[in-house]
C-alpha positions in Angstrom: -20.6 -13.9 6.2 -23.9 -15.6 5.4 -26.5 -13.3 4.0 -30.1 -13.4 5.1 -31.3 -10.6 2.9 -34.7 -10.9 1.3 -33.7 -10.9 -2.4 -37.4 -11.0 -3.4 -38.1 -7.6 -1.8 -38.9 -4.7 -4.2 -36.4 -2.7 -2.2 -33.5 -5.0 -3.0 -30.6 -3.0 -4.5 -28.1 -4.4 -7.0 -26.5 -1.3 -8.5 -25.4 2.1 -7.2 -23.6 5.2 -8.6 -20.8 6.2 -6.3 -20.9 9.7 -7.6 -24.0 10.2 -5.5 -22.2 9.6 -2.2 -19.3 11.9 -1.6 -17.4 11.1 1.6 -14.9 13.9 1.6 -13.9 16.7 -0.8 -10.8 18.9 -0.6 -11.0 20.4 -4.1 -12.2 19.2 -7.5 -9.0 17.1 -7.9 -8.9 15.5 -4.5 -12.0 13.8 -3.1 -13.3 10.4 -2.0 -16.6 8.7 -2.8 -18.0 5.9 -0.6 -19.9 2.7 -1.1 -21.2 0.7 1.9 -24.1 -1.5 2.7 -26.0 1.6 3.5 -25.9 2.6 -0.2 -26.2 -0.9 -1.6 -28.1 -3.3 0.6 -27.0 -6.5 -1.1 -23.3 -5.7 -0.7 -22.6 -8.1 2.2 -19.5 -7.8 4.3 -17.6 -5.4 1.9 -17.3 -1.7 1.3 -15.0 0.6 -0.7 -13.6 4.1 -1.0 -13.2 5.6 -4.5 -10.2 7.9 -4.1 -9.0 10.7 -6.5 -5.8 12.5 -5.8 -3.4 14.9 -7.5 0.4 14.7 -7.0 1.6 15.2 -3.5 -1.8 14.8 -1.8 -2.0 12.4 1.1 -4.7 10.2 2.6 -3.6 11.0 6.1 -2.1 8.4 8.5 -4.8 6.4 10.1 -5.9 2.8 10.9 -9.0 0.7 10.7 -9.6 -1.2 13.9 -12.2 -3.6 12.4 -11.2 -4.1 8.7 -8.3 -5.0 6.4 -7.9 -2.8 3.4 -6.8 -3.7 -0.2 -5.6 -0.7 -2.1 -5.9 -1.1 -5.9 -4.4 1.5 -8.3 -6.6 2.3 -11.3 -4.5 5.2 -12.7 -1.6 7.3 -11.8 0.8 6.1 -9.1 0.9 6.1 -5.3 3.0 5.2 -2.4 1.2 3.0 0.2 3.1 3.1 3.5 2.3 0.6 6.2 3.9 0.2 9.7 4.4 -3.4 10.6 3.8 -3.5 14.4 5.6 -6.8 14.7 8.9 -5.6 13.2 8.7 -1.9 13.9 9.4 -1.3 10.2 7.6 1.0 7.7 6.9 -0.8 4.5 6.7 1.4 1.4 4.9 0.0 -1.6 4.8 1.9 -4.9 1.7 0.9 -6.9 0.8 1.6 -10.6 -2.3 0.7 -12.5 -3.2 -3.0 -12.0 -1.1 -3.3 -8.8 -2.3 -3.7 -5.2 -1.1 -3.2 -1.7 -2.7 -5.0 1.3 -3.1 -3.3 4.7 -3.8 -5.8 7.5 -6.5 -4.9 10.0 -5.5 -2.3 12.6 -2.2 -1.4 10.9 -1.1 2.3 10.8 -0.8 3.5 7.1 -1.2 6.3 4.6 -1.2 6.8 0.8 0.5 9.5 -1.2 -0.2 10.3 -4.8 3.0 10.3 -6.9 1.4 11.6 -10.0 -1.6 13.8 -11.0 -4.8 12.0 -11.8 -4.2 9.2 -9.4 -7.2 7.0 -8.9 -7.3 4.4 -6.1 -9.9 1.9 -4.8 -9.7 1.1 -1.1 -11.6 -2.2 -0.6 -12.6 -3.3 2.9 -13.8 -6.6 4.4 -16.4 -4.8 6.6 -19.8 -3.2 5.9 -18.8 0.0 7.6 -15.1 0.1 8.5 -14.2 2.1 11.5 -11.3 4.6 11.3 -9.2 6.6 13.6 -7.3 9.4 11.9 -3.9 10.8 12.9 -5.2 14.3 12.9 -7.8 13.4 15.5 -5.2 11.8 17.8 -3.0 14.9 17.6 -5.8 17.5 18.1 -7.9 15.7 20.7 -5.2 14.3 22.9 -4.4 17.0 25.6 -1.2 18.7 24.7 0.1 18.5 28.3 -0.3 14.7 28.1 1.7 14.5 24.9 4.3 16.9 26.2 4.7 15.1 29.5 4.7 11.6 28.0 7.3 12.4 25.3 9.3 15.1 27.2 8.4 17.9 24.8 8.1 21.6 25.2 4.3 22.1 25.7 4.3 25.7 24.4 6.0 24.7 21.1 3.8 21.7 20.8 0.6 23.7 21.2 1.9 26.2 18.6 2.7 23.4 16.2 -0.7 21.6 16.6 -2.9 24.7 16.7 -3.6 24.7 13.0 -5.3 21.3 13.2 -8.8 22.3 13.9 -10.6 19.4 12.4 -10.1 15.9 10.8 -7.8 16.4 7.9 -8.5 13.2 5.8 -6.8 14.5 2.7 -3.7 16.6 3.4 -2.1 19.0 3.3 -5.2 21.2 4.1 -6.3 23.6 1.3 -5.1 26.6 3.3 -1.6 25.2 3.9 1.2 27.5 2.7 3.7 24.6 2.9 4.6 23.2 -0.5 4.4 19.5 -0.2 7.3 17.3 -1.4 6.6 13.6 -1.9 9.2 11.7 0.1 10.7 8.4 -0.9 11.2 7.0 -4.4 9.6 7.9 -7.7 6.7 6.1 -9.3 9.3 4.0 -11.2 10.8 2.6 -8.0 10.6 -1.0 -6.9 7.4 -2.2 -5.5 8.6 -2.2 -1.9 11.1 -0.6 0.5 11.5 -1.0 4.2 12.6 1.6 6.8 13.2 0.8 10.5 11.1 2.8 13.0 13.5 4.0 15.6 12.5 5.1 19.2 12.5 8.9 19.6 14.9 10.5 22.0 13.7 13.2 24.3 14.3 16.5 22.6 13.6 19.0 25.4 13.7 19.3 29.2 11.0 17.8 31.3 8.0 20.2 31.4 7.8 22.3 34.5 4.1 21.5 35.2 3.3 17.8 34.8 -0.3 16.5 34.2 -2.8 18.3 36.4 -6.4 17.5 36.9 -7.1 15.4 33.9 -10.6 14.0 34.5 -11.4 12.7 31.1 -9.9 9.9 29.1 -7.1 10.6 26.7 -9.3 12.1 24.0 -11.7 13.8 26.4 -15.5 13.9 25.9 -15.1 14.9 22.2 -13.5 11.7 21.2 -15.4 9.4 18.9 -14.6 6.5 16.6 -15.4 7.7 13.1 -17.2 5.4 10.7 -17.6 5.5 7.0 -21.3 5.8 6.2 
C-alpha cells in the first residue's frame, strides 16, 4: 500500500509503547495489547497484537475476514490450530520461540498456550483487522435457529450456551469451574499435525417447534463486526 502520509508534520509518530493500549485483560497473566495505525500513524498497512498467556489459556476460535495473521512465538510454547476450508482438515502447529505459523485471511483458527509465560505476536496485513469471535456466533445466533438447523435439543442447547454472556476472547472465562486440559500433543511435538473435520450426525430428535417469527438476520440487531482499535 502506497503511503501518502505527511512525514514533515509535527504530529508524525515513529514510536509507541504497546503497554499503553490494552485490548483485553483476563487477569495479570493473560492479556493482549494492541498496535494499529490509530496508535502509530506511520504504521501503514500493518498491525499487531501482543499476547501474553499462561498454560491452558486459549485465544478463542475466530476469524479475520479482511486480514491474514502471522503468529510469532517469543517465549513459551503454543498450539496454533487452523481449519483449512479447502480440505476440511484442522492443521495443528506447535510453535516455540523463533517459530511462526501463518493463518490465511478468513480462516477459522485459535491459539492455546502449552506453557506458562507464553508470549506471542500476532501480526496482520491490515491497519485495523476485523474479527468475528466464536463466542459471538454462539451467543447471538438464536438458539432455535441452531437447534432447528442441526437437529439439536433446544432446551439443552440454551442451557449449555447460557453462561456465554459476552465476547470471551481469552478462555476459559475467569469464573469457569472447569479445569482446562490442553488437548493435542506437547510442546515438544512435531511442528504440524492434521485432523480431518467430519460432518456431525444429528444427535437428537427434530425440535417440536421449528423456527417461528424470526424477523431479524441471523445475529439479530445486536450483531456487529468487531474491529481491533
